[in-house]
TORMAR-888434 format. One record per atom (N, C-alpha, C): residue in three letters; x, y negated, z. Coordinates in steps of 0.2 Angstrom, whole numbers, plus 5000, padded with zeros to 4 digits. Each point is the difference from the previous one (the first is absolute). Layout:
N
alaXYZ
...
***
This chain:
625
unk505746605166
unk500549955000
unk500750025003
unk500450034996
unk500750025002
unk500649964998
unk499849944999
unk500549954998
unk500549995006
unk499850025006
unk500549995006
unk500650055000
unk499950054996
unk500650055000
unk500649974997
unk500149974994
unk500649974998
unk500249955005
unk499549965003
unk500249955004
unk500350035007
unk499750055002
unk500350035006
unk500750034998
unk500150034994
unk500650034998
unk500549945001
unk499949944997
unk500449945000
unk500249985007
unk499550015005
unk500249985007
unk500550055003
unk499850064999
unk500550055003
unk500750004997
unk500049994993
unk500649994997
unk500449945002
unk499749955002
unk500349945003
unk500350015007
unk499750055004
unk500350025006
unk500750034999
unk500050054995
unk500650034998
unk500649954997
unk499749954996
unk500549954998
unk500349965005
unk499649985005
unk500249965006
unk500650045003
unk499950075001
unk500550045003
unk500749994997
unk500049994993
unk500650004997
unk500349934999
unk499549954999
unk500349934999
unk500049965006
unk499650025005
unk500049965006
unk499649944999
unk499650004996
unk499649944998
unk499350024997
unk499549975003
unk499350024997
unk499949974993
unk500349944999
unk500049984993
unk500350044995
unk500650025001
unk500450044995
unk499750075000
unk499850025006
unk499650075000
unk499450004996
unk499649945000
unk499450004996
unk500149994993
unk500649974998
unk500149994993
unk500250074997
unk500450045004
unk500250064998
unk499450054999
unk499649995005
unk499450055000
unk499549984994
unk500049944998
unk499649984994
unk500350034994
unk500750004999
unk500350034995
unk499950084999
unk500050035006
unk499950075000
unk499250024999
unk499649965002
unk499350014999
unk499849994992
unk500349944998
unk499949994993
unk500350054995
unk500650035002
unk500350054996
unk499650075000
unk499750015006
unk499650065001
unk499350004997
unk499849945000
unk499349984996
unk500150024992
unk500649984998
unk500250014993
unk500050084999
unk500450035004
unk500150075000
unk499350045000
unk499649985005
unk499350045000
unk499649994994
unk500049934997
unk499749994994
unk500250044994
unk500650004999
unk500350044995
unk499950075000
unk500150035006
unk499950075001
unk499350034999
unk499549965004
unk499350024999
unk499849994993
unk500249954996
unk499849984993
unk500350064996
unk500650035001
unk500250054996
unk499650065000
unk499650015006
unk499650065001
unk499249984998
unk500049934998
unk499349974999
unk499650015006
unk500349985006
unk499750015006
unk500049935004
unk500049954997
unk500049935003
unk499349985001
unk499850035006
unk499349995002
unk500050005008
unk499449995003
unk499949995007
unk500450055004
unk499850065000
unk500250055005
unk500750024999
unk500350014994
unk500850015000
unk500349945003
unk499849944998
unk500349935002
unk500050005008
unk499450015003
unk499949995007
unk500450055004
unk500050064997
unk500450065004
unk500849984999
unk500249974995
unk500749994999
unk500249945005
unk499649955001
unk500249955005
unk499950025007
unk499550055001
unk499950025007
unk500650045002
unk500250054996
unk500650045001
unk500649965002
unk500149954995
unk500649965001
unk500049965007
unk499449975001
unk499949965006
unk500050045006
unk499850065000
unk500150045006
unk500750025001
unk500450024995
unk500750025001
unk500449945002
unk499949944997
unk500449955003
unk499849975006
unk499350015002
unk499849985006
unk500350045006
unk500150064999
unk500350045005
unk500749985001
unk500349994995
unk500749975001
unk500049945003
unk499649954998
unk500049935003
unk499850015007
unk499650055003
unk499850005007
unk500650025004
unk500550044997
unk500650025003
unk500549945001
unk500049964994
unk500549945000
unk499749955005
unk499449995000
unk499749955004
unk500250005007
unk500050065003
unk500250015007
unk500749975001
unk500450004995
unk500749985001
unk500149934998
unk499549964999
unk500149934999
unk499849965006
unk500549975003
unk500049975007
unk499549945000
unk500149964995
unk499649945000
unk499749994994
unk499349975000
unk499750004994
unk500249934996
unk500149955003
unk500349944997
unk500649985004
unk500549984996
unk500649975003
unk499949925000
unk500249975005
unk500049935000
unk499449985005
unk500049945001
unk499549975005
unk499649944996
unk499450014999
unk499649954996
unk500049945004
unk500150005006
unk500049945004
unk500649954999
unk500550034997
unk500649964998
unk499949974993
unk499550014997
unk499949964993
unk499849935001
unk500349964996
unk499849935000
unk499349994998
unk499749945002
unk499349994998
unk500049994992
unk500549974997
unk500050004993
unk500050074996
unk500450055003
unk500050064997
unk499350045001
unk499749985006
unk499350035001
unk499549974994
unk500149944999
unk499549974995
unk500250024993
unk500650014998
unk500250034994
unk499750074999
unk500050045006
unk499750074999
unk499350005000
unk499749955003
unk499349995000
unk499749984993
unk500449964996
unk499949984993
unk500050074996
unk500550045001
unk500050064996
unk499450045001
unk499950015007
unk499450055001
unk499449974998
unk499949945000
unk499349974998
unk499950014993
unk500649994996
unk499950004993
unk499950084998
unk500350045003
unk499950074999
unk499350025002
unk499749985005
unk499350015003
unk499549984995
unk500149944997
unk499549974996
unk500050044993
unk500650014998
unk500150044994
unk499750075000
unk500150035006
unk499750075001
unk499350005000
unk499749955003
unk499249994999
unk499849994993
unk500449964997
unk499849984993
unk500050074995
unk500650035002
unk500150064996
unk499450065001
unk499850005006
unk499550055002
unk499349984997
unk499949935001
unk499349974999
unk499949994992
unk500649994997
unk499949994993
unk500050064995
unk499849994994
unk500050064996
unk500549994995
unk500450064997
unk500549994995
unk499749974994
unk500349954997
unk499649974994
unk500549964996
unk500750025000
unk500449974995
unk499950034993
unk500249974995
unk499950024993
unk500450074999
unk500650015003
unk500350064999
unk499750065004
unk499749985006
unk499750055004
unk499450034996
unk499649964996
unk499450024996
unk500250044994
unk500649984997
unk500250044994
unk500450065001
unk500550005005
unk500450065000
unk500250025007
unk500149955005
unk500250035007
unk499550055003
unk499449985001
unk499550045003
unk499750054995
unk499949994994
unk499850054995
unk500450065000
unk500749995000
unk500450064999
unk500050045007
unk499949975005
unk499950035006
unk499450045000
unk499449984997
unk499450035000
unk500150064995
unk500349994995
unk500150064995
unk500450055003
unk500549995004
unk500450055004
unk499650045004
unk499649965004
unk499550045005
unk499650044996
unk499749984995
unk499550044996
unk500450064997
unk500649994997
unk500350054997
unk500450055005
unk500149985006
unk500450035005
unk500750014999
unk500249954996
unk500850004998
unk500149934997
unk500749985001
unk500249944997
unk500350014993
unk499950064998
unk500250014993
unk499649954995
unk500449994994
unk499749954995
unk499450034997
unk499649964997
unk499350014997
unk499949964995
unk499650014995
unk499849954994
unk499749945003
unk500249944998
unk499749945003
unk500149944995
unk499549964999
unk500149944996
unk500449955003
unk500150005007
unk500349955004
unk500750045002
unk500549994995
unk500650045001
unk500449985006
unk499949945002
unk500449985007
unk499850055005
unk499450035000
unk499950055005
unk500550065001
unk500450014995
unk500450054999
unk500749985002
unk500349964996
unk500749995000
unk500349965005
unk499649955003
unk500249965005
unk500250035007
unk500549985003
unk500250045006
unk499550005005
unk499950065004
unk499350015003
unk500050005008
unk500649995003
unk500050015007
unk499449975004
unk499949934999
unk499549975004
unk499350034999
unk499950034994
unk499350034998
unk500050075003
unk500650035001
unk500050065004
unk499849995007
unk500249955003
unk499849985007
unk499249985000
unk499849974995
unk499349984999
unk499650065000
unk500250054996
unk499650064999
unk500050045006
unk500550005004
unk500050045007
unk499549975004
unk499949935000
unk499549975004
unk499350014998
unk499950004993
unk499450024998
unk499850075001
unk500450055000
unk499950075001
unk499850015007
unk500549975005
unk499950015007
unk499449965003
unk499749964996
unk499449975003
unk500049935001
unk500549974998
unk500149935001
unk499549954996
unk499850034994
unk499649964996
unk500449944997
unk499749974995
unk500449944997
unk500049945004
unk499650005005
unk500149945005
unk500650005004
unk500450054999
unk500650015004
unk500650004996
unk499950004993
unk500650014996
unk500449945000
unk499749945001
unk500449945001
unk500650005005
unk499950055005
unk500450005005
unk500750034998
unk500050034994
unk500750034998
unk500549944999
unk499749954997
unk500549944999
unk500149965007
unk499450005004
unk500149975007
unk500550035004
unk500050075000
unk500550045004
unk500749984997
unk500149994993
unk500649984998
unk500349935002
unk499549965001
unk500249935003
unk500250015007
unk499750045004
unk500250015007
unk500750035000
unk500150054996
unk500650035000
unk500649964997
unk499849954996
unk500549964997
unk500249955006
unk499549985004
unk500249955005
unk500550045005
unk499950065001
unk500550045005
unk500750004996
unk499950024994
unk500750014996
unk500449944999
unk499649944999
unk500449944999
unk500349985007
unk499750015005
unk500249985007
unk500750045001
unk500050064998
unk500550055001
unk500649974996
unk499949984994
unk500549984995
unk500349945003
unk499649955003
unk500249945003
unk500550025006
unk499850055003
unk500550025006
unk500650024997
unk500050044995
unk500650034997
unk500549944998
unk499749944997
unk500349954998
unk500349955005
unk499850025007
unk500249965005
unk499549955004
unk499450014998
unk499549965003
unk499850025007
unk499949955004
unk499750025007
unk499350015000
unk499750005005
unk499250015001
unk499749954996
unk500249945001
unk499649944997
unk500150014992
unk500650014998
unk500150014992
unk499650064997
unk500050055004
unk499650064998
unk499249984999
unk499849965005
unk499349985000
unk499949954994
unk500449964999
unk499949954995
unk500050034993
unk500550054999
unk499950044994
unk499450034999
unk499750035005
unk499350035000
unk499549954998
unk500049945003
unk499549954999
unk500049984993
unk500649994997
unk500149984993
unk499750064995
unk500150065002
unk499650054996
unk499350005001
unk499749995006
unk499350015001
unk499649944997
unk500449944999
unk499749944998
unk500049994992
unk500450054997
unk500050004992
unk499350004997
unk499849954996
unk499350004998
unk499950064995
unk500550024996
unk499950064996
unk499950065004
unk500450005006
unk500050065004
unk499350005004
unk499849955002
unk499350005004
unk499550034995
unk500049974994
unk499450024995
unk500150074998
unk500750034999
unk500150064998
unk499850055006
unk500149985006
unk499950055005
unk499350025001
unk499549974997
unk499350025001
unk499750034993
unk500550024996
unk499850024993
unk500350074999
unk499850034994
unk500350064998
unk500549994994
unk500349955000
unk500649994996
unk500550045003
unk500650004997
unk500550055002
unk500749965002
unk500049934999
unk500649975001
unk500350005007
unk499550005005
unk500250005007
unk500350075002
unk499750054998
unk500250075001
unk500750004997
unk500149984994
unk500750004997
unk500549965004
unk499849945003
unk500449965004
unk500250045006
unk499550035003
unk500250035007
unk500550064999
unk499950044995
unk500550054999
unk500749984998
unk500049944996
unk500749974999
unk500349975006
unk499649975004
unk500349985007
unk500250065004
unk499750055000
unk500250065004
unk500650034997
unk500150004993
unk500650024997
unk500649965002
unk499949935000
unk500549965001
unk500350005007
unk499550015005
unk500250015007
unk500450065001
unk499850054997
unk500450075002
unk500650004996
unk500049964994
unk500750004996
unk500549965004
unk499849955003
unk500449965005
unk500350045006
unk499550045002
unk500250045006
unk500550054998
unk499950034994
unk500450054997
unk500749974999
unk500049944998
unk500749974999
unk500349985007
unk499649995005
unk500349995007
unk500250065003
unk499550055000
unk500150075003
unk499950054995
unk500550024996
unk499850054994
unk499950075003
unk499450015002
unk499750075002
unk499550024995
unk499950075000
unk499550034995
unk499349975000
unk499849995006
unk499349985001
unk499949934997
unk500449955001
unk499949944997
unk500050004992
unk500550044997
unk500050014993
unk499350034997
unk499850055004
unk499450034998
unk499449955000
unk500049965006
unk499449955001
unk500049954994
unk500749984999
unk500049954994
unk499850034993
unk500250064999
unk499850034994
unk499350014999
unk499750025006
unk499250025000
unk499749934999
unk500249955003
unk499749935000
unk500049984993
unk500650004996
unk500149984993
unk499550054996
unk500050065001
unk499650044996
unk499349995001
unk499749985005
unk499349985001
unk499949934997
unk500549965000
unk499949934997
unk500050014992
unk500450044997
unk500050024993
unk499350034998
unk499850045005
unk499350044998
unk499449955001
unk500149945003
unk499549955001
unk500049954994
unk500649984998
unk500049954995
unk500750004997
unk500050004993
unk500750004996
unk500549945002
unk499749955002
unk500549945001
unk500450025006
unk499950055004
unk500450025005
unk500750024998
unk500150034994
unk500750014998
unk500449944999
unk499749954998
unk500349934999
unk500249975006
unk499550005005
unk500249975007
unk500550035004
unk500050074999
unk500550045004
unk500750004997
unk500150004994
unk500650014997
unk500649955003
unk499949945000
unk500549965003
unk500250025007
unk499550025004
unk500250025007
unk500450075000
unk499850044995
unk500350075000
unk500749984997
unk500149954996
unk500749994997
unk500449975006
unk499749965004
unk500449975006
unk500250065004
unk499650045002
unk500150065004
unk500650044997
unk499950024994
unk500650044997
unk500649974999
unk500049934999
unk500749974999
unk500349995007
unk499749985005
unk500349995006
unk500150075004
unk499650054999
unk500150065004
unk500650044997
unk500050004993
unk500550044996
unk500749985002
unk500149935002
unk500749985002
unk500250035007
unk499550025004
unk500150025007
unk500050075001
unk499450034997
unk499950075001
unk499750034993
unk500550014996
unk499850024993
unk499650075000
unk500250055003
unk499650065000
unk499349995003
unk500049975005
unk499349995003
unk499649954996
unk500349964997
unk499649954996
unk499750044994
unk500450044996
unk499850044995
unk499450055002
unk500150035006
unk499550045002
unk499349975002
unk500149945003
unk499449965002
unk499649984993
unk500449974995
unk499749984994
unk499650064996
unk500450065000
unk499750054997
unk499350035004
unk500149995006
unk499450025004
unk499449954999
unk500149944999
unk499549954999
unk499750024993
unk500450014995
unk499850014993
unk499650075001
unk500250055003
unk499650065001
unk499349995003
unk500049965005
unk499449985003
unk499549974996
unk500249954996
unk499649974995
unk499750044995
unk500550054997
unk499850054995
unk499450045003
unk500150035006
unk499650055003
unk499349975001
unk499949945002
unk499449975001
unk499649984994
unk500449984994
unk499749984994
unk500050054995
unk500250065001
unk500150054995
unk499350024997
unk499550005004
unk499350024998
unk499849954995
unk500049945001
unk499849944995
unk500550004994
unk500650015001
unk500550014994
unk499850054996
unk499850065002
unk499950064996
unk499349994996
unk499549975004
unk499449994997
unk500049944994
unk500449955001
unk500149954995
unk500450034994
unk500550045002
unk500450034994
unk499650054996
unk499650045003
unk499650054997
unk499549964995
unk499749945002
unk499549974996
unk500349954996
unk500549965002
unk500249944997
unk500750014997
unk500350055002
unk500750024998
unk500549955003
unk499849975006
unk500549965003
unk499850005008
unk500550005004
unk499850005007
unk499749945003
unk500249944996
unk499749935003
unk499749974994
unk499650034996
unk499649974994
unk499549955003
unk500049954996
unk499549945001
unk499649994993
unk499449975001
unk499649994994
unk500149934997
unk500549965003
unk500149934999
unk500749995000
unk500249954996
unk500849985000
unk500149955007
unk500150045005
unk500149965006
unk500749985001
unk500550024996
unk500749985001
unk500149954994
unk500449955002
unk500249954995
unk500350034994
unk499849974994
unk500350034994
unk500749974999
unk500349965004
unk500749974999
unk500249995007
unk500750025002
unk500349995006
unk500549945000
unk499849954996
unk500549944999
unk500049955006
unk500549965000
unk500049955005
unk499449955000
unk499749994994
unk499449954999
unk499450035003
unk499950074999
unk499550035003
unk500050005007
unk500650015003
unk500150005007
unk499849935003
unk500249954996
unk499949935003
unk499349985000
unk499650024995
unk499349985000
unk499650045005
unk500250065001
unk499750045005
unk500149985007
unk500649985001
unk500249975007
unk499549945001
unk500049964995
unk499649945001
unk499250015001
unk499850054996
unk499350025000
unk499850045007
unk500550045002
unk499850045006
unk500149965006
unk500449945000
unk499949955005
unk499449965000
unk499949984994
unk499549954998
unk499350025003
unk499850074999
unk499450025002
unk499849995007
unk500549995004
unk499949985008
unk500049935001
unk500149964995
unk500049935001
unk499349964999
unk499550045000
unk499349974999
unk499849965006
unk499749954999
unk499749955005
unk499249994999
unk499749985005
unk499349984999
unk499849954995
unk500649964998
unk499949944995
unk500250024993
unk499550004996
unk500250034993
unk500549954996
unk500049945001
unk500549954997
unk500750025002
unk500150025006
unk500650025003
unk500250064996
unk499550055000
unk500250074996
unk500249994993
unk499649954997
unk500149994993
unk500749974999
unk500249955004
unk500749975000
unk500550065001
unk499950045005
unk500550055001
unk500150054994
unk499450024997
unk500050044994
unk500549964995
unk499949944999
unk500449964995
unk500750005002
unk500250005006
unk500750005002
unk500350064999
unk499650065001
unk500350074999
unk500150014993
unk499549984996
unk500050004992
unk500749974998
unk500149945002
unk500649964998
unk500650035002
unk500050035006
unk500650035003
unk500250064996
unk499550044997
unk500150064996
unk500349974993
unk499949954998
unk500249974994
unk500849985000
unk500249995006
unk500749995001
unk500550054997
unk499850065000
unk500350054997
unk499850024993
unk499549964998
unk499750014993
unk499550065000
unk499750015006
unk499650065001
unk499249975000
unk499650054998
unk499349995000
unk499750035006
unk499649965004
unk499850025007
unk499550054999
unk499750014994
unk499550054998
unk500250054995
unk500750015000
unk500350054996
unk499650075000
unk499750024994
unk499650065000
unk500450065001
unk500750005000
unk500450065002
unk500050015007
unk499849955004
unk500050015007
unk499349985004
unk499550004996
unk499349985002
unk499550054999
unk499550015004
unk499450035000
unk499549955002
unk499549994995
unk499449965002
unk500149934997
unk499749955002
unk500049934997
unk500649965002
unk500049944998
unk500649955002
unk500049995007
unk500649985002
unk500249995007
unk499749935002
unk499650005006
unk499749955003
unk499950015007
unk500149945004
unk499950015007
unk499349975002
unk499650045002
unk499349995002
unk499949975007
unk499549985002
unk499849985007
unk500050065004
unk500149985007
unk500050065005
unk499350035000
unk500050065000
unk499450045002
unk500150075002
unk499650025005
unk500250065004
unk499850064997
unk500450034995
unk499850064997
unk500650045000
unk500050075002
unk500550045001
unk500450014994
unk499849984994
unk500450014994
unk500449944998
unk499849945002
unk500349944997
unk500349965005
unk499850005006
unk500349955005
unk500750005001
unk500349945001
unk500749995001
unk500249995008
unk500650005001
unk500349995007
unk500349935001
unk499749954999
unk500349934999
unk500449985006
unk499850015006
unk500349985006
unk500650045001
unk499950074999
unk500650045001
unk500649994995
unk499849994994
unk500649994995
unk500449935002
unk499649955003
unk500449945002
unk500450025006
unk499750045005
unk500450035005
unk500650034998
unk500050054996
unk500550044998
unk500649964997
unk499849954996
unk500549954997
unk500449975005
unk499649985005
unk500349965006
unk500550055004
unk499850065001
unk500450055004
unk500650014996
unk500050014993
unk500650014996
unk500549955001
unk499849935000
unk500449955001
unk500350005008
unk499650015004
unk500250005007
unk500550065002
unk499950064997
unk500450055001
unk500749994997
unk500149964995
unk500649984997
unk500549965005
unk499649965005
unk500449965004
unk500150045007
unk499750055001
unk500150045007
unk500550064998
unk500649985001
unk500550054997
unk499950075004
unk500050005006
unk499950075004
unk499450044997
unk499449964999
unk499450034998
unk500150034992
unk500449954996
unk500150024993
unk500450065000
unk500550015004
unk500450064999
unk499650065002
unk499549995005
unk499650065002
unk499550024995
unk499749954997
unk499450024995
unk500250004993
unk500649984998
unk500249994993
unk499850064996
unk500250065002
unk499850064996
unk499350014998
unk499649985006
unk499250014999
unk499749954995
unk500349935001
unk499749954996
unk500250014993
unk500650024998
unk500250024994
unk499650054997
unk499850055004
unk499650064997
unk499349984998
unk499749965004
unk499449974999
unk500049964994
unk500549964999
unk500049954994
unk500150044994
unk500450055000
unk500250044994
unk499350044999
unk499650025004
unk499450044999
unk499549954996
unk500049945002
unk499649954997
unk500349994993
unk500649994999
unk500349994993
unk499950064996
unk500150065002
unk499950064996
unk499250014998
unk499649985005
unk499350004998
unk499849954994
unk500349945001
unk499949954994
unk500350024994
unk500650045000
unk500350024994
unk499650064996
unk499750045004
unk499750064998
unk499349994998
unk499649975005
unk499250015000
unk499749944996
unk499650014995
unk499649954997
unk499649965004
unk500049944999
unk499549955004
unk499350014998
unk499650015006
unk499350014999
unk499649955004
unk499449984998
unk499649955004
unk499950025008
unk500050065001
unk500050025007
unk500750025003
unk500549974998
unk500750025002
unk500149995007
unk499649955003
unk500249985007
unk499950065005
unk499650044999
unk499950065004
unk500550055000
unk500450004994
unk500550055000
unk500649975004
unk500049945002
unk500649975004
unk499950025008
unk499450035002
unk499950015007
unk500650035003
unk500350064998
unk500550035003
unk500649955001
unk500249964995
unk500549965001
unk499949945005
unk499449975000
unk499949965006
unk500150035007
unk499750065000
unk500150035007
unk500750025002
unk500450024995
unk500750025001
unk500449935002
unk499849944998
unk500449955002
unk499849975007
unk499450025002
unk499849975007
unk500550015005
unk500350065001
unk500550015005
unk500649955000
unk500249984994
unk500549954999
unk499749935003
unk499449984999
unk499749945003
unk500050015007
unk499850065003
unk500050005007
unk500749995003
unk500550034997
unk500749995003
unk500249935000
unk499949974994
unk500349935000
unk499649955004
unk499350015000
unk499649955004
unk500050015007
unk500250065002
unk500150015008
unk500549965002
unk500649994996
unk500649975003
unk499849924999
unk499649984995
unk499949935000
unk499449975004
unk499550045001
unk499449985004
unk500050035007
unk500250065001
unk499950035006
unk499350005003
unk499949985006
unk499350005002
unk499549954996
unk500349954997
unk499649964996
unk499750034994
unk500250064999
unk499750044994
unk499350015000
unk499750005006
unk499350005001
unk499649954996
unk500349944999
unk499749954996
unk500050024993
unk500550024997
unk500050034993
unk499550064999
unk500050045005
unk499550055000
unk499349985000
unk499949955003
unk499349975000
unk499849974994
unk500549974996
unk499949974994
unk499850054995
unk500450065000
unk499950054995
unk499350045002
unk499850005006
unk499450035002
unk499449964997
unk500049935001
unk499549964998
unk500050004992
unk500550014997
unk500050014992
unk499750064998
unk500050055005
unk499850074998
unk499250015001
unk499749955004
unk499350015001
unk499650004994
unk500149964995
unk499550004994
unk500150074997
unk500550034999
unk500150074998
unk499650055004
unk500049995006
unk499750055005
unk499250004999
unk499749944999
unk499349995000
unk499749984994
unk500449984995
unk499749974994
unk500250054994
unk500250065001
unk500250054995
unk499450004995
unk500250004994
unk499549994995
unk499650074999
unk500350065002
unk499750064999
unk499750025007
unk500249975005
unk499850025007
unk499949945004
unk499549954998
unk499949945004
unk499750015007
unk500249975005
unk499750005006
unk499449945000
unk500149954996
unk499549945000
unk499749994993
unk499549965000
unk499649994994
unk499450044999
unk499749994995
unk499350034999
unk500150074998
unk500650024997
unk500150074998
unk500550035004
unk500049995007
unk500550035004
unk499950085002
unk500550035002
unk500050075001
unk499550025005
unk499749965004
unk499650015006
unk499250004997
unk499949964995
unk499349994998
unk499950044993
unk500550014996
unk499950044994
unk499950075001
unk499550044997
unk500050075000
unk500650034997
unk500250065003
unk500750034998
unk500050014992
unk499450034997
unk500150014993
unk500149944996
unk499849945002
unk500149944997
unk500749985000
unk500450025006
unk500649985001
unk500550034995
unk499850054997
unk500550034994
unk500149954995
unk499549964999
unk500049954994
unk500249935001
unk500449995006
unk500249935001
unk500449974994
unk500450054997
unk500449974995
unk499649994993
unk499550044999
unk499649984995
unk499250015002
unk499749955002
unk499350015003
unk499550024994
unk500249984994
unk499650024994
unk500050074998
unk500450045003
unk500050074999
unk499550045005
unk499849975005
unk499650035005
unk499450034997
unk499649964997
unk499350034997
unk500150054995
unk500550004995
unk500150064995
unk500250065004
unk500450005005
unk500250065003
unk499550035004
unk499649965004
unk499550025004
unk499450034996
unk499849964995
unk499550024996
unk500150074996
unk500650004997
unk500250074997
unk500050065005
unk500249995006
unk500050055005
unk499350025001
unk499649955001
unk499350025002
unk499750044994
unk500149984994
unk499850044994
unk500250075000
unk500650015001
unk500350075000
unk499850045006
unk499949975006
unk499850045006
unk499350024999
unk499649954997
unk499350024998
unk499950054995
unk500550014995
unk500050044995
unk500250075002
unk500350015006
unk500250065003
unk500650034997
unk500449964996
unk500650024997
unk500650005005
unk500350065000
unk500650015005
unk500650014997
unk500050014993
unk500750014996
unk500149934996
unk500449965002
unk500049934997
unk500750004996
unk499949984994
unk500649984996
unk500249935000
unk500649985000
unk500249935000
unk500449994993
unk499749954996
unk500449984994
unk500149925001
unk500549995003
unk500149935002
unk500749974998
unk500149945000
unk500749974998
unk500550015006
unk500649984998
unk500550005005
unk499949965006
unk499749944999
unk499949955006
unk499350005003
unk499650054998
unk499350015003
unk500050025007
unk499549975004
unk500050025007
unk499650075000
unk500350055003
unk499850065001
unk499750025007
unk500349975005
unk499950025007
unk499249995002
unk499749954998
unk499349995002
unk499650064999
unk500150044994
unk499650064999
unk500150055005
unk500650015002
unk500150055005
unk499649985006
unk499949945002
unk499749985006
unk499250014999
unk499849984994
unk499249994999
unk499750064997
unk500350044997
unk499750064997
unk500050055006
unk499450045000
unk499950045006
unk499850074997
unk500050055005
unk499750064998
unk500550065001
unk499750065002
unk500550065001
unk500250024993
unk500650025000
unk500350024994
unk500249954995
unk500149945002
unk500249944996
unk500750014997
unk500150004994
unk500650004997
unk500149954995
unk500649965000
unk500149944996
unk500650024996
unk500049994994
unk500650024996
unk500149954994
unk500649984998
unk500149964994
unk499950044994
unk499649974995
unk499950044993
unk500249954995
unk500150034994
unk500249964994
unk500749975001
unk500450035003
unk500749975002
unk500450004994
unk500449954998
unk500449994994
unk500749995002
unk500249995006
unk500749995002
unk500450075001
unk500649995002
unk500450065001
unk499750055005
unk499649995004
unk499750045005
unk499450044997
unk499849994993
unk499550044997
unk500150075000
unk500750024999
unk500150075000
unk500050045006
unk499949975006
unk499950035006
unk499450035001
unk500050065004
unk499450035002
unk499749975006
unk499350015001
unk499749985006
unk500250055005
unk500249985006
unk500250055005
unk499450045003
unk499449984999
unk499450045002
unk499750044994
unk500350004995
unk499850044994
unk499649964995
unk499750034995
unk499749974995
unk499449955003
unk499949954996
unk499549955002
unk499549984995
unk499450005001
unk499549984995
unk499549965004
unk500149934999
unk499649955004
unk499350004997
unk499549995005
unk499349984998
unk499949934998
unk500549965002
unk499949934999
unk500749974999
unk500149954996
unk500649964999
unk499949935001
unk500549975005
unk500049935001
unk500549974995
unk499849954996
unk500449964996
unk500149935002
unk500649985001
unk500149935002
unk500749984998
unk500049934998
unk500749984998
unk500250014993
unk499650044996
unk500150014993
unk499350014997
unk500049994993
unk499450004996
unk499850064997
unk499450035001
unk499850064996
unk499449994997
unk499850044995
unk499450004997
unk499450035004
unk499450014997
unk499550035003
unk500150075002
unk500450044996
unk500150075001
unk500850015002
unk500150055004
unk500750015002
unk500150085000
unk500650024998
unk500150075000
unk500650015005
unk499950055005
unk500550015005
unk500050085000
unk500650034999
unk500050074999
unk499650034995
unk499550045002
unk499550034995
unk499449975001
unk499949955004
unk499449975002
unk499949934996
unk499349994998
unk499949934997
unk499549965005
unk500249945002
unk499749965005
unk499749944997
unk499449985002
unk499749944998
unk499949955005
unk500149934998
unk500049955005
unk499349995002
unk499950005007
unk499349995002
unk499949945005
unk500649975002
unk500049955005
unk500649954999
unk499949945001
unk500649954999
unk499949945004
unk500549975003
unk499949935003
unk500749985001
unk500249945000
unk499749954996
unk500549994994
unk500149944997
unk500549994995
unk500649985003
unk500650004997
unk500649975003
unk500550055003
unk500449975005
unk500550055003
unk499750055004
unk499549985003
unk499650055005
unk499550044997
unk500050014993
unk499550044997
unk500150075002
unk499550045001
unk500050075002
unk499450034996
unk500250064996
unk499550034997
unk500050075002
unk499450045000
unk499950075002
unk499850044994
unk500350054999
unk499850054995
unk499850065003
unk499450034998
unk499850075002
unk500150054995
unk500150065002
unk500150054995
unk499350024996
unk500150004993
unk499450014996
unk500150074997
unk500650024998
unk500150074997
unk500650035003
***
């Protein structure tokens, strides 16, 4: 169990960060950026040598931790006081707000550790791609029927792979997103301070983040939206710092933060562009040469961190940012922008009452028609027709109803508070333009609400600044309301429930993988038992793009186990297996229909086992010739 090494590195780096920023929060944010960047570098360098495995990884982190630990020990002696300020000077309301934040973080951490990763994307590509990397000892591309395992930005899975290799096991991989939540709370409080918030306003901003329903659900999963949000928050904080104090370290930190965000999720380019535009426009008028240098440095940092994935995508797909689906709108017209504004707001207006939801859907549909637009325009839509469903606590679909009402109120209030408006105007405009750009470019999807998480988090500092002026110590009442509204998300998470017959305390861990699809449990368990009893350790996968792969990595056992995709017909078919030629003794077929005989390479395989019919059907073919 060597997972403590990168954690210890982060702690030591925070000490060095404190020395520069004179703030534990800012120092910790800087340390996270450095740790994330080095994690990327270690992964890419070891992968180039096909040495992405335990001993090289452990030695790399050990050397880095020792080196920075020595430096941190020297700096520690020069730090006169561990904490500035006196906790006794805090108002009772501020202590309660802090208690709300800590309680939500504690419950979420327990859920993340006790729960099993079980989101649909985790089963199809988040965790399988990490397992393939570990098996292949490289993050290089490989033939796969689930092509999302290759082209989608990989930083969150890099972190997951480090945790798996260093001994954390998959019961700890949810902590990647949880750590991103904790980091976002710190980053948001710092941005609120930059915008002029006092201690109460900073705490309020953090409370709003910690109570986001989508944020709570994401923080205990292996989705990547919270990781993306954290790196975007870090980028914005250091970009504002660079505007205030244009020094090299701030520009580097902003660039690395943006680079990590882009390596985590492609939406980051959209969210960051308005902030980068604001920085360039305002800085160029004051310090043109320093502005150009800072922007170039930010761009270089982004390229350096992403160059590995750019190259792999270009070599395989002839594009550094190739996708297998039309994720961008086919038209950038005002009508497309209008319907996407309506739908992207509408997904957060779900209530427990279906009649209300149906009425809201009708109102939004009619509003689209004001410009002669179709709310379900196929040029800007993936999936079915737009509809607002009832509230249910799923990390793919839940909305942030109470928060979107709060933010609408805050926008109105900020208009009347002239001193505040002048101070936060640039920031509010940047967030709004990020949202509008997202609506203009990205096709609407049924799970769109989770993509908004960075935008909601970025707006929370504004809410903290405005409401601190309006409520002051009464802000604890609003914090209590948001805390009560957050409780269902904390304890009734559809994938990690604390209560009910199938809660995470009573259900066996293998069964928790199938909370999304309980009907998949028997086919996967039975097929794994059959293959384990047959003694086959070279397993081929002939599966569809959306078939769950990860359970086989958990349930199949034996020394020398190797799992590879076979019968690949997409663009990755021309790739070679990193471990050399592969001749499976058994082939698992799922998600596609095959006859009684199957040819893979030079081998002929016959069907010997199958269960059941339908979406969860799994067939096993053993080699005959």
